[in-house]
N, C-alpha and C positions, 0 to 999 in steps of 0.2 A: 504492502500500497502506500511505502514510504519512497518505494524508485518512482511509480504515478502519479504522483503527489508532487516527489522534483520535476518530469518530464511535461509535465500539465505549468507551473509554476518556468522551464526553458521555452516551454513553446510559448509561450504568452511575453517575455521576455522575446524573443525573435521575433515575435511578429508584430511588438510595438516599434522595434527598433524601424523595421523594413515600412510601417504607415512612416512614421518621423523622417524615412531619410526622403519618403518618395513625397514626404509632406516641402522639404523643403528643396527637392530636385523641380517643385512647382511640375514630380507627375499626376498628384494625388487625384486617380479618384472618388471625389464629396460621396458620392451616392453608396458607393459599394466599403466605404471606407463605415460610414453607417450602420449600413448591414453588416461592416463586421462587425464593428464596435456591442450591435444589441445583439450578438447571437454569444457571448464571452458568456454569460447567466447560463445559458443551458448546460455550458463545460462543465462552468461552479456546479449547479446541481447535477450535472451526473457524476464529475470527485467527491459530493458529500454524501447520494446514490450512496456509491462504492464502500464508501468509506463506515454509511449503517449498515449498508445489507450487511457488510464485514463483521460487524463489531453483533448487531446483534443476532447473528447465523442465521440470515434469511438470506439464504440462496436459491428460494426458487424462482428471484426476480433478475438474476444476476443474468444470464445469456440473453433472457427481458432489456435487459439493460447494456451486453452488451450491443445491442442493435443496431438502439439506436445511438450509444457513442461514434461506436466504426462506422456514422449517415452522415451522426456531426462533423465527426469530421472531414471529412469529404466535400456537404457542404461547406463548410468552414473554410479550408485549405483552396478549397473554387472560387468564395468568393473572396480571399487576399489574392487569389491570384490576381484578378478582375478588376482591386480597388487598382492598381499600376495604370495610366489612361496608354501606357506602352501593348498593353497588350491587350487587342480588337476584342466586343462583348459579340457572343456570335448565340444564335438560338441555343444549335446545344448546351455550351456552359450557363446558358437561364435556362432549363431548361431541367436538366440538372440539381442544379439548386432548388426551381418552386420543386420539378418531383420529391427530391426530399423532404417539404416542408410537406406538403401533400401525403403524405404516406403516413408522415408523424402524428398530423392531425389529424387520420379515420382510425391508424394506432390504439393510441390514445381512443380515442373515441371509441372504439369495439372495448377499447378495459379498464375504463372511467365509467363510461355513462353507460353501453349497454349488458357487462357481464354485471356487473353494481350494481347499480340500481332497476336496469329492466327486469336483472334474472336474476334479482336479488341472490345475488352470487357477496355485495359483498361485507366487508362486515363492520358499527357501527360508526367507526372512525375512520371510513371511506363512504 
């Protein structure tokens, strides 16, 4: 878990360093930078979930969270790549970001709302 924490901190540092460098070079695409900054919270939440699942020995959700983690990383790296104005935005690159967001909304809706609320499989704290 400590290794995961260190990797998250190093990646955060390097991504911020890249964004600042792009800003000083006047090559920063502001819209993608704002999108990247708003995508930082899901990564923090992922880290918190892993710590919580590990500490509480709640391994049932571990692989489910792993799916969200990998897809968030792909989306964030795509957004970070598009933060530079030297990289062309294409329909394929934007569809990767939008597609992952839609999959996250659909999977979360099924997990949290349909199964927990409509099917009554959730506990009172859910």
